[in-house]
C-alpha angles and dihedrals in degrees: 000000000000112000090204094064115128115212139179115204106207134184146105123297108283095026092119099254094144094050093048092045091055091051091049091047091056094044099045099031094230131128120271110217111195119186090203093054091048092050092047090051090055091046091054092046092048093229123166089256091051092052092049092049099041101085094044093051094047091053093048091246127136116264109242114275097242092058095043096045093049097053096041097046090047088057096043097045090047090067121094110270092241093052121099126216145191117231115205120185095006136126100032099161133040090246089057091047092051092047090052092049092049093048094048091047089064088062095038092239110117126182111280100201142356112213113204112201102203118205127165118248095245090057091047092055091051094048098046096047090056098040122116128178130219113241091213107044100012091231113156116241135186122244109254143176097050094310100324112119115229126209120285111286091216105046106001092245127150116278126218138174115243118234090242092054093060113109097254092051095042094064090047092050092053092048091050089049091054094047104038111016106042091070087065088069091063091047091058094037089060089051089054093240102110122107119183115222118185105232104194105097140067119316089248093052093050090048091053091050089053093049091049089052092051092053091057118097 
């Protein structure tokens, strides 16, 4: 497949965007740009951006557009023009989507496809409440052993549950998604870029559905 392809991986929290993005990154050889990873980096480093974003993230709320747009576009526009990328977790509002379109237009490299991983709300609640993250490799894991988290199955690192995956934040994240992020679907649907991908199945099956969608003209 074309290593210059520019993709947005879209879907509700818990849909598996990060897992699918990593698989696509390895297969296509293009950068995976995750808004969540970038924010967590700034939180760990205690930067001004991290301090501004911290309270929003902990409450499951969207970080303000000006902060989000700035950090993501800096990352995207810093790539070579001929290089593709996978955006995960951005854009989350129509203002962010429009800012992304405008910025890419200046370099004549628009988004090629927006892949919408569609998962019902009941499944999202179940997934998020049992999700843990590896501190070393950031791979998502499922809570095991009657509630006790094991070591990371990929690298053996320590697992932890993110603040925004705790039950009180999960419900807020899904509500915010309904209110503020769903309109982005219509934005991309009108542009003819949106592809629906059913997200309830094995990781391998969802990945195959994504690859099939990318092969379509």
